[in-house]
C-alpha positions in Angstrom: 130.4 86.9 104.2 130.0 89.0 101.0 129.5 92.7 100.9 126.0 94.0 100.1 125.6 95.0 96.4 125.5 98.8 97.1 128.8 98.4 99.0 130.6 96.4 96.4 133.0 98.3 94.1 131.0 97.8 91.0 132.3 101.1 89.6 135.9 99.9 89.4 135.2 96.3 88.1 137.7 95.4 85.4 135.1 94.5 82.8 133.0 97.6 83.5 132.6 99.8 80.4 131.3 103.4 80.5 128.2 102.4 78.7 127.5 99.9 81.6 127.6 102.8 84.1 125.3 105.0 82.1 122.9 102.1 81.6 122.8 101.3 85.2 122.1 104.9 86.3 119.5 105.4 83.6 117.7 102.1 84.6 117.8 103.2 88.2 116.1 106.5 87.1 113.6 104.6 85.1 112.9 102.3 88.1 112.3 105.4 90.3 110.0 106.8 87.7 108.1 103.6 87.4 107.6 103.0 91.1 107.5 106.5 92.4 106.7 108.8 89.5 103.9 106.9 87.9 101.8 106.6 91.1 102.5 110.3 92.0 101.4 111.4 88.4 98.2 109.2 88.9 97.5 110.7 92.2 98.1 114.3 91.0 95.8 113.8 87.9 93.2 112.2 90.0 93.3 114.9 92.6 93.2 117.6 89.9 90.1 116.0 88.3 88.3 115.5 91.6 88.9 119.4 92.4 87.6 120.3 89.0 84.6 118.2 89.2 83.8 119.3 92.7 83.7 122.9 91.4 81.6 121.9 88.4 79.1 120.1 90.8 78.9 123.2 92.9 78.2 125.3 89.8 75.7 122.8 88.4 73.8 122.6 91.7 73.5 126.4 91.8 72.2 126.6 88.2 69.9 123.6 88.0 66.5 123.0 89.5 64.6 119.7 89.9 61.0 119.9 88.9 57.9 117.7 88.6 57.1 116.8 84.9 54.2 114.9 83.3 54.8 112.4 80.6 52.9 113.2 77.3 53.5 109.7 75.9 54.1 106.1 77.1 57.9 105.4 77.6 57.3 101.8 76.5 56.3 103.1 73.0 59.8 104.6 72.6 63.0 102.8 72.1 65.3 102.8 75.2 67.9 105.5 75.1 71.6 104.6 74.7 72.4 107.7 76.7 70.9 106.6 80.1 74.3 106.6 81.7 74.0 103.0 83.1 71.4 104.1 85.7 68.6 101.8 84.7 66.7 101.8 81.4 65.6 105.1 80.3 63.6 106.3 77.3 63.5 109.8 75.7 59.9 111.0 75.9 58.0 114.3 75.5 57.3 115.8 79.0 55.6 119.0 80.3 56.6 120.9 83.4 56.3 124.0 85.4 59.5 125.8 86.2 60.2 127.2 89.6 59.3 130.7 88.3 56.0 129.4 87.1 56.7 129.3 83.4 55.3 126.2 81.5 57.7 124.2 79.4 57.6 121.1 77.2 60.5 119.0 75.8 62.2 115.7 75.6 63.6 114.1 78.7 65.1 110.8 79.8 62.5 109.1 82.1 62.2 105.6 83.4 61.3 103.1 80.7 58.1 101.9 82.4 56.6 105.5 82.8 53.1 105.7 81.3 51.4 108.7 79.7 50.1 111.1 82.4 52.3 109.9 85.2 54.7 112.2 87.0 58.5 112.2 87.1 61.2 114.4 88.3 63.6 116.2 85.7 66.4 118.6 85.9 66.2 122.1 84.3 69.1 124.5 83.7 68.8 128.2 84.2 67.4 128.7 80.8 64.6 126.2 81.6 65.8 123.5 79.3 66.1 119.8 80.2 69.5 118.9 81.4 71.2 116.2 83.3 71.4 116.1 87.2 74.4 117.8 88.8 77.4 115.6 89.4 77.3 113.7 92.6 79.9 112.2 94.8 79.9 109.0 93.0 80.4 110.7 89.5 83.3 112.7 91.0 85.1 109.8 92.5 84.5 107.7 89.6 85.9 110.3 87.2 89.0 110.9 89.5 89.7 107.3 89.9 89.4 106.7 86.1 91.7 109.6 85.2 94.2 108.7 88.1 94.5 105.1 86.9 94.8 106.1 83.3 97.5 108.6 84.1 99.4 106.0 86.2 99.2 103.5 83.5 100.4 105.9 81.0 103.4 107.1 83.0 104.3 103.5 83.9 104.2 102.6 80.2 106.3 105.5 79.3 108.8 104.6 82.0 108.8 101.0 80.8 109.3 101.9 77.1 112.2 104.3 78.2 113.8 101.4 80.0 113.5 99.3 76.9 115.0 102.0 74.8 117.9 102.5 77.2 118.6 98.8 77.2 118.6 98.7 73.4 120.9 101.6 72.9 123.2 100.2 75.5 123.3 96.8 73.8 124.0 98.4 70.5 126.8 100.4 72.0 128.4 97.3 73.6 128.0 95.3 70.3 129.8 98.1 68.4 132.7 98.3 71.0 133.0 94.5 70.9 133.1 94.4 67.1 135.7 97.2 67.1 137.9 95.4 69.7 137.5 92.1 67.8 138.7 93.7 64.6 141.9 94.6 66.5 142.3 91.7 68.6 140.9 88.8 66.5 143.8 88.6 64.0 146.4 88.3 66.7 144.1 85.9 68.7 143.6 83.5 65.7 147.2 83.8 64.2 148.6 81.8 67.0 145.9 79.0 66.9 145.7 78.5 63.0 
């Protein structure tokens, strides 16, 4: 029964060259980076983004107020907004509101595309009483973290794979140079006897 690969004496094989050992260790390191390092990088990046976004969400929740607003024009008369964030069709229309401190305000806000003039909607105001977006919610936070984590994993895996390709090419060039050198010294003796 043959010995397992890790117990074979591959380091003392008669055809082994130093470049083979260097390549084997380098590719082992690349494999570890690919299977362990890339996922760890993605998890770390995703975790970092999640923590950052949670802090931003807390700050936004503390500085933003949701108020009632009245549409001053029909949303159907305005082209749908490309900035609706994928949460249903929205239109950017002029609205009027009363801030929590009683100040009246007027400006443009994204509202449902079927809102008619005079109808009420809810909008978000920042601490300067300007229209803003809703604070980040759990879905936004998790989606951002997952996107960044997956991207970081893919980038780290790609870098590891490219490193492996580079190591293999360098090792192949070194082997080819060694073979050419040895053939220059061995070839004339080898072919002299057979000519």
